[in-house]
C-alpha positions in Angstrom: -1.9 16.5 14.6 -3.9 16.0 17.9 -4.5 12.5 19.0 -7.9 11.2 19.8 -8.4 9.0 22.9 -10.7 6.2 22.1 -13.2 4.8 24.7 -12.8 1.5 26.4 -15.1 -1.5 26.4 -17.0 0.0 29.4 -17.9 3.1 27.4 -21.6 3.9 26.7 -23.1 3.8 23.2 -23.1 7.6 23.2 -19.4 7.7 23.9 -18.7 5.2 21.2 -20.6 7.2 18.6 -19.0 10.5 19.8 -15.6 9.0 19.3 -16.5 7.6 15.8 -17.8 11.1 14.9 -14.6 12.7 16.1 -12.5 10.3 14.1 -14.7 10.8 11.1 -14.2 14.5 11.2 -10.5 14.1 11.6 -10.1 11.8 8.7 -12.8 12.8 6.2 -10.7 15.1 4.0 -7.8 12.7 3.8 -9.9 9.5 3.5 -12.6 10.6 1.1 -10.6 10.0 -2.1 -10.1 6.3 -1.3 -13.7 6.0 -0.2 -14.9 7.6 -3.5 -12.9 5.2 -5.6 -14.0 2.2 -3.5 -17.7 3.1 -3.9 -17.2 3.8 -7.6 -15.6 0.5 -8.3 -18.2 -1.4 -6.2 -20.9 0.3 -8.4 -19.3 -1.0 -11.7 -21.8 -3.9 -12.2 -24.8 -1.6 -11.7 -23.3 1.0 -14.1 -22.8 -1.7 -16.7 -26.3 -3.1 -16.3 -27.7 0.4 -16.8 -26.1 0.4 -20.2 -28.0 -2.7 -21.2 -31.3 -1.0 -20.7 -32.7 -3.9 -18.8 -34.4 -3.6 -15.4 -32.7 -5.2 -12.4 -34.8 -7.9 -10.9 -33.5 -9.0 -7.5 -35.5 -12.2 -7.7 -34.0 -13.1 -11.0 -30.3 -12.2 -11.0 -28.7 -11.5 -14.4 -27.0 -14.3 -16.2 -24.6 -11.9 -18.0 -21.0 -13.1 -17.5 -19.7 -9.5 -17.7 -22.0 -8.4 -14.9 -20.7 -11.1 -12.5 -17.1 -10.5 -13.5 -17.5 -6.8 -12.7 -19.2 -7.7 -9.5 -16.2 -9.8 -8.4 -13.7 -7.1 -9.5 -15.7 -4.4 -7.8 -16.1 -6.2 -4.5 -12.4 -7.1 -4.4 -11.3 -3.5 -5.3 -13.8 -2.2 -2.7 -12.2 -4.3 0.0 -8.7 -3.1 -0.9 -9.7 0.6 -0.9 -11.7 0.3 2.3 -8.6 -1.3 3.9 -6.4 1.6 2.7 -8.9 4.0 4.2 -8.9 2.3 7.5 -5.1 2.1 7.7 -5.0 5.8 7.0 -7.6 6.5 9.7 -5.6 4.4 12.2 -2.4 6.2 11.3 -4.0 9.6 11.7 -5.5 8.4 15.0 -2.0 7.6 16.2 -0.8 11.1 15.1 1.1 9.9 12.0 0.9 11.6 8.6 -0.9 9.8 5.8 1.5 7.7 3.6 -0.3 6.2 0.6 2.7 4.0 -0.4 2.9 2.4 3.1 -0.9 2.1 3.4 -1.2 0.5 -0.1 1.6 -2.0 0.6 0.0 -3.1 3.9 -3.5 -3.3 2.4 -2.2 -5.4 -0.5 -0.5 -7.8 1.9 -3.8 -8.4 3.8 -6.0 -8.1 0.7 -6.4 -11.9 0.0 -7.3 -12.5 3.7 -9.9 -9.7 3.5 -11.6 -11.2 0.5 -11.5 -14.8 1.8 -12.8 -13.9 5.3 -15.5 -11.6 3.8 -16.7 -14.6 1.7 -16.6 -16.9 4.7 -18.4 -14.4 6.9 -21.1 -14.0 4.3 -21.6 -17.8 4.1 -21.7 -18.1 7.9 -24.3 -15.3 8.2 -26.4 -16.8 5.4 -26.3 -20.2 7.0 -27.2 -18.8 10.4 -30.1 -16.9 8.9 -31.3 -20.1 7.2 -31.0 -22.2 10.3 -32.5 -19.7 12.6 -32.7 -15.9 12.1 -31.1 -15.0 15.5 -27.7 -16.8 14.9 -27.5 -15.0 11.6 -28.1 -11.6 13.2 -25.6 -12.4 16.0 -22.9 -13.3 13.5 -23.6 -10.3 11.3 -23.0 -7.9 14.2 -19.9 -9.8 15.2 -18.4 -9.7 11.7 -18.6 -5.9 11.6 -15.2 -6.0 13.3 -13.8 -8.2 10.4 -11.8 -5.5 8.6 -9.9 -4.2 11.7 -9.2 -7.8 12.9 -7.7 -8.7 9.5 -5.7 -5.5 9.2 -4.3 -5.2 12.7 -4.0 -8.9 13.9 -2.4 -12.0 12.4 -4.8 -15.0 12.2 -5.9 -17.6 9.7 -9.3 -17.2 8.0 -11.3 -19.2 10.5 -9.4 -17.8 13.4 -10.4 -14.3 12.1 -14.0 -15.2 12.3 -13.7 -16.7 15.8 -11.7 -13.6 16.9 -14.5 -11.3 15.7 -17.0 -13.3 17.8 -14.7 -13.2 20.9 -14.2 -9.5 20.6 -17.8 -8.5 19.9 -19.6 -10.9 22.3 -18.9 -9.0 25.6 -20.3 -5.8 24.1 -22.6 -7.2 21.4 -25.6 -5.0 22.5 -23.4 -1.9 22.2 -22.1 -2.9 18.8 -25.6 -3.5 17.6 -27.0 -0.2 19.1 -24.1 1.9 17.7 -24.6 0.4 14.3 -28.4 0.8 14.3 -28.2 4.4 15.5 -25.5 5.3 12.9 -27.5 3.6 10.2 -30.7 5.5 11.1 -28.8 8.8 11.0 -27.4 7.9 7.6 -30.9 6.9 6.4 -32.3 10.3 7.5 -29.4 12.1 5.7 -30.2 10.1 2.5 -33.9 11.0 2.7 -33.0 14.7 3.3 -30.6 14.7 0.3 -33.3 13.0 -1.9 -35.8 15.7 -0.9 -33.3 18.5 -1.7 -32.6 16.9 -5.1 -36.4 16.6 -5.7 -36.9 20.3 -5.0 -33.9 21.2 -7.1 -35.3 19.2 -10.0 -38.7 21.0 -9.8 -36.8 24.4 -9.8 -34.4 23.8 -12.7 -36.6 21.7 -15.1 -38.6 24.7 -16.3 -35.2 26.3 -17.4 -34.6 23.6 -19.9 -32.2 21.4 -18.1 -32.2 17.9 -19.6 -33.6 15.1 -17.4 -30.5 13.0 -18.3 -28.2 15.7 -16.8 -30.4 15.7 -13.6 -30.2 11.9 -13.3 -26.4 12.0 -13.8 -26.1 14.7 -11.1 -28.3 12.7 -8.7 -26.2 9.5 -9.3 -23.0 11.5 -8.6 -24.5 12.8 -5.3 -25.6 9.3 -4.3 -22.0 8.0 -4.8 -20.7 11.0 -2.8 -23.1 10.2 0.1 -22.1 6.6 0.1 -18.4 7.5 0.1 -19.0 9.8 3.1 -20.9 6.9 4.8 -17.9 4.6 4.2 -15.5 7.0 5.9 -17.9 7.2 8.9 -18.6 3.5 9.2 -15.0 2.6 8.8 -14.3 5.0 11.7 -17.1 3.4 13.7 -15.7 -0.2 13.1 -12.3 1.1 14.2 -13.7 2.6 17.4 -15.7 -0.5 18.2 -12.6 -2.7 17.6 -10.4 -0.6 19.8 -13.0 -0.6 22.6 -13.6 -4.4 22.3 -9.8 -5.0 22.4 -9.4 -3.0 25.5 -9.1 -4.7 28.9 -11.6 -2.4 30.8 
């Protein structure tokens, strides 16, 4: 398997995105199953809420205990599967063959730290946004490196957060620009997919296809797009982490 040379800290935003795209293409087929399961488990609370027939109001969160239990389970499972995906991407980047047993064992060992630091990072970003918007945005961008720092370094929870800031600060504008550009590309792809589904719906409805079947197909497509996005953004975080960790 050919090895991909990752850019250094001095690389341009274009070089960083090109490397992320190359890693994404290299690992999409092998990484998509983990991404699909991760996205599916993260969507469990929404799927459950749909079965209640009640509308979701972001300003008035549900008080259903099952909803919040599924939310916690879904987020924790998502962290585990996203970690397995990143470990697989790192292994393939180094020219090694995927090994689900090894990747799962490593991810399970770091899983509690992933969950704890994700919660701490969320609290820090929220506090920074409340105190003043700019600190919250600064921390949010720094914590994009959270997963690779937890997986590939050994630190305590608060040291992980500090390490993310230390790594991201010298190239913070590049991390932000790479993320915004990648996000815009993903947004355009989502809009294009929605347009295609809308056209498809107009074409097949006259043939007697049930609206429920169309909605189910659209939901499946949405999960698929989100899974592909997870593979890409995992690759981007890995590239940014590697560049931030380099000496040049």
